Each structure stands twice: as C-alpha cells, then as structure tokens.
N, C-alpha and C positions, 0 to 999 in steps of 0.2 A: 413473421415465419418464424416457426419452431423451431427449436432444434435439440437433437437427445441429446443423454450427456458426454455419448462416442463423440461429438461433434467437439466439446472442448477440450478432449483429454490430451495430455500433454507426457511424453513418455520420461519416468525417471533417470536423475541427471546420476553419470559416473560417478561414482566416491572418487575416483583419479579426475573425475573433469575434462576426461578427453572429451567426450560429445557437447562441451558449453555451448560454442557457438548456435549449434541446431540449438538446442534445448532453451537458450536464452530469446533465441526468435521466438522459437513457438509460442513461452513463456508469455512473453510478449506478445506474442498476435493475437493468444489467444483473450489474456487482461482486456483488448485493444478493442478485442468485437464485445467484451461488455464491457467498456466503459469506464475502466480501471486500470489504464496504462500508467495515469498520475500517481499511483500511492507507489510504483517502481523508482517515481523521479523525485517526488514531493510537487511537482504539479499542482498547480489546481488548491494546495494545502491554503486551509483560511487564516485571515488573520485576527483575532481577537477587537472588535472595536477600543475593548479598554489600553490597546498596544499606546503606549505612548501618553496617553493620561497623569495626572497626577499618582501617586499611593494614595489608596481608599479613595477613589473617583468612580462614582456610579452613575448610569442613565440616570436622567430624572426628565429631558426631553422627550416631546412623542416621537422623532426620528430616532431617536438613540433607544427609545426602548426599542423602538420597531429593532433599529439594527443590532441590537444586542438580541435581541430573542430570534432574527434570522440567522444570525452567529451562530446558536446556539443548535436550533434546528439541523445546521446544517452541520454543524462538528460530530451532533452526535451518527450521521448519513456517514460523514468521513470516517470514522472512526467505526463504524458497523463493518464498511463496507475493505478498510482497511484490514480487518481481521479476519474477511472473506482473504483478500490476498495474502495476508500471509498462513490460515491453512493452506493455501492452494501450493504455496512454496512447501509446507510442510512437507504434507504430501508429497511434494517429484523427491527428494530428495533421502538422500543414504539417513538414516539418523546418526551415526560418523557424523556430518556436518550438520545437521538442524543441531545437537546439545552446546554445539558454539553460538546457538544465533538462540536461543531457548530467552533469554533476560535481554534482548535487546525488542523494545519498544514498537518502533514502525515495521512497516511492510520495506520500505525505505530500508530502514538499515541492515536491514535481511538479507536484501538483494544488493545493499553495496559491500557487504560483508565477503558473497559468491561473489559479482566481480574482483574485490582484490584478490580475490586466492583465484581463480580462473581466469583472470583478465575482463578485458570490457567488449 
C-alpha cells in the first residue's frame, strides 16, 4: 500500500518540550513504519569485518573479500538512511534545538541529546 506524505507527517516539537512524549512516540512510529527506527537506537549498526584484526589487515581470502564488499554496500545504505533520519528530526524541531545538534554525526546522537533534554 502506498501512503501519501501526510501519512508520515509528525508535528513539530515544541521548543519547551512540553509535547515530548507524544512527539517522540509519533517520530518512533513513523520511522518504525519505514524500517528506520534502528537509527534512533543504533540497533542494526554494522561492524566492519576489519575490527579486531591487526593494524594494516586487509581481506585476502574470497570469504573475507565478500564480507568486506557486503559491509561496504550495507554501511553506505545505513549512512544514507541515517542522513534521512537526521533530516526528519531536523525539520521537526525548532531551530533553537537544531543548532545544538548540527555537529553530531548520527541520528542516534541527535535523539540521545533530545532525550537527555526532555526525558526518555
């Protein structure tokens, strides 16, 4: 089933955070419906196959090469989706809050700051 833009719409968070519980719930549900909710928690984040290997390690075996290629493809998709989630949050919060998040590199960090400010 295809849904129009209005279906995904989440109201803007009030700068005081008075509507935080409802806003948070709507954001989470909207992202869950699109398969992007893991970006708020970091669940599903991929681990580079090179982690835990000696410095300078590079894949040489066919399975290692396949794992590295699959990781690179998947991490690109993860990063692309993370930008989408950060953008979703950015347009749903006041500028006074967004300015605090500008330098943060992940949607999880965006969300963690907001949770810290307004409660979990």
